[in-house]
N, C-alpha and C positions, 0 to 999 in steps of 0.2 A: 373637777374631773371632766375630761372630755367624754362625750358619748362614745359608744362602742358599736362595732359591727362584728357579729360572730359568723364565721364561715365554717361549716361543719361538713365533712365529707371523707372520701377515700383518698387514694394517691393523687387523683386529679386536683384535689384541693391541697394536699400536702405539697405537691410540686407547683402549686399555683403561685408561690412566691418566687418561682424561677427555677430553672434546671440548667446546669452547665453555662451559667452566665446569661441565659435567655430570660426575657420578661415572661411572667406568668400572669394569669388573670387576677390573682389576689394582689400581686405586687402593683399592678396597674390600678387596682381599686384603692390600695393604700396611698398611691400617689395622688389620686383624685381627692382623697380626704385628708391629705397632709395638713396638719395644723387645724383640723376640723374634728376628726374622730379617730379612734384607735381601732385598727382592724385586728381582731384576734383570730388567728388561723388555728383551727382544730381539724387538721387533715390526718387521716390514719391509713397508711399504705396497706392495701390488701383487705381492708375491712368490708364486710357485707353489712346489711342492715340489722342482722341479729347481733353482730359485734357492736355496731353503733348504738343500738338500743340499750345494751348493757352498760355503756359508759356515759350515756347522755346525762343521767342524774348528777354524776360527778362534775361534768362540765358546767351544768347550770347551778351547781351548789353555791358558788360565790356570787350569783346574780339573782338569787331568789329572795322574796320578802322576808323569809325566816332567817336569812343569813345575818351575821353580825357585821358583814361588810357594808360599807356605805354605798356601794355600787349595785343598785337594784335594776331590775329588768326595764324600768322606765327610762334608764339611761341608754338602753340599746336601741339603735336606729332601726336595724333590721337583721334578720338571719338569712343565710343561704344554707340549703340542705341539698347535697349533691352526692347521691348514692345510686347504685344500680349496675355499674360496670362489672362488679364482681358477682353480684346476685344473679346476673343474666348470663354468666358462664354456663356452659353445657353441664348436664347432670353428672358427668364423670369428674368434674372439677371439685376440689374440696370446698371452694367458696360458694358454690351454687346454692341458691335457695329457690323454692318454687315461687311462681308469680303470686300465688295466694299469700304465702308468708311475707313476701316482699311488700305487697300492698298493705297487709296488716301491720307490719313493722313501721312503715312510713306513716300510716295514720296514727299509730301510737306515739311516734316521735313528735308529730305536729301537735297532738293533744297534750303531751307532756310539756312542750315549750309554752303552749298557750295557758295551761293550768298553772304554770309557775309565774305567769305574768301578774304584776301587781297593778295593771291598768285600772283606772277608775270605772271604766265602762267598756267591757270587752265586746259589746254588741254594736258599738258605734263604728262607722267606717269613713273612709276618706271622702266619700261623695258629699257628706254633709258638713265638711269643715269650712271655716272662715279664714280670711287672711290672718286674723289674730291667732287662730289656732296654728296655722302653718308656721307662723313666725316664732311660736313658742314650743314647737316640737310635737304638738298633738299628744300630750302626756296621757290623754284619756283614750287614745286609740291604740290597740295592741300592735306591736311591731310586726310588719309584714314578714312572712317566711317565704323566700323565693326558692322555688323548687326547680331542679334541672333534670331533664331526661338523661339517661346514660348516653354517651356519645357513640358514634359508629366505631367499628373495629375492622381490622384487616386480618382475618384469621390466618392466612398463610404467613404473613410477616410476623405475627405474634408467635406462631408455632416455631418459626425459624429462630426467633429471639430466645425462646425457652429451651431450644435444643442445641443451638450453635453459639449464639452471641453470649448468653448468660444462662448456662444449663441449670435447669430447675424442673420440678414436676410439671407436666403439661397441665394447663388450665384452658382447654379448648373453648373457642368463642364462635359465635355465628350471628351475623347481622340481623337475620330474620328474628332470632330470639331477642336480641337487644331492642328491636323495634317494638315487640310486644310489651316489654317492660316499660318502654317509654310511653306507650298508650296508657298503661296503668297509672303512671305519674300524672299524665294530663287529666285523666278521670279524677284522681285524688284532688288535684288542684281545683277542680270545679266544685268539689264538695265542701271546701272551706273558704271562709272569707279571707281576703288579703293573703292569698297564697298563689301569686302569679307563677306561671310555669314557663321556663325557657327551654325550648325544644332544641337541644344541642345535636340531636341525631339528624334532624332536618337541616339545621344551620350548617353543619359540617359535611353536607352532601351524602348523608347516609341513605337518602332516598325519601320518598313520600311515606309519611308515617301510616297512611291509610292503605298502602299497598302491601303486598307480600313478596318474599323472595329477596335475594341479595343483589339485585340489579344495580344498586348504588354503591356497591363495595369499591369499585375501581375509582370512583370520584372522590372518595374520602381519604385515599392513601396519602394525598399531599398534606393532610392535616395531622398525620400520625408519625411519631418518631420511631416506634417499634411495633406498630400494629395495634397498640392499645392506648398509649399515652400521647399527649398533644404537643404539637409544634408551637413555636412562638406565634405564628400566624393564627393558629386555632385559638390560642389563649387570648390573643388580641380581639378576635371576633366575639368570643364569649364575653369578654369585658365590655365591649361596645354594646352588645345586646343587653347586658345587665343595666348599664347606664341609661340606655334608651327606655327600659321599663321604668326605672326610677324617675326619669325626667317626665315621662308621659303620665304616669299613674300615681306617683308619690313625690310631687314637687317639693313637699316640705322636707323630704329626705335627700334631695339633690343638693350638691354643693352650691351655696349662695354665690351668684355671679354679679349681681348689681351692688351698688353701695360699697364699692371697693372690697367686695367679698365679705363684708362684716355688717354693713348697715342697710342691707336690702330688705325687702318685704317678706320674701319667702326663701326657704332653704336653710342649709346648715352653715352657719357663719364661721369665719376664722376665729380662733381662740386668742384671747389677749388683745391688748390695745395695738393699734397700728404704730409702726415706728415713728410716723410723722406726728403722732400724739405725744411722743415721749421726748422729743427734742425740737 
């Protein structure tokens, strides 16, 4: 069985395999790991972290040590957890959650994933690994959980989408609020080992995360299709940032590049024999 990558999130993950023929960050990730690992997309449109927390055990069920399945958590290379766009909607929106509950739910999700791990030594980390470790997948190191801050929004465009383009109940947004939820994710990432954070708010020109106000709103419009969801360019930027994190900090999880992609020293190798070995 090939190792697995589990991507868990809201509509930004659900649409990560592409929308209207456009590449998404998850489809690009799948291409990177073609013949190396299976990317399991668990994206749920409209979900906040309360919804996500309620379904996480069922997602992990087939990959836990107590499962009868042969695919255990040691076969998982890494997780991504990408929530907050809906939690950070304004209080009049049905999906809104307070920043306190958002932080609590995210911490619980990280703990649930870690507690379901069957790693031999969950306290070990990548800094102490050897080349032998990296070439065999570091089965004794818990899989990283890559966190993402919620991306910026364009409140006017999103309101127009909800009232004119695709009428539905309003779920008002505000970049200043999104920024605060992003700060919470960055704080949470610092509390756990092997939980790097990708700041999509700053990456997609939402503005400086340490400032206040919506000054960056006009700069992020080019990355949004409807004021909330991401363009192909934005998806490409997120994918590139994720691969940069893996390449720099988790070289054992990066696609193997040397040795014809299969017989190198470090990284995830190609599955099966090379064609040249068969004929």
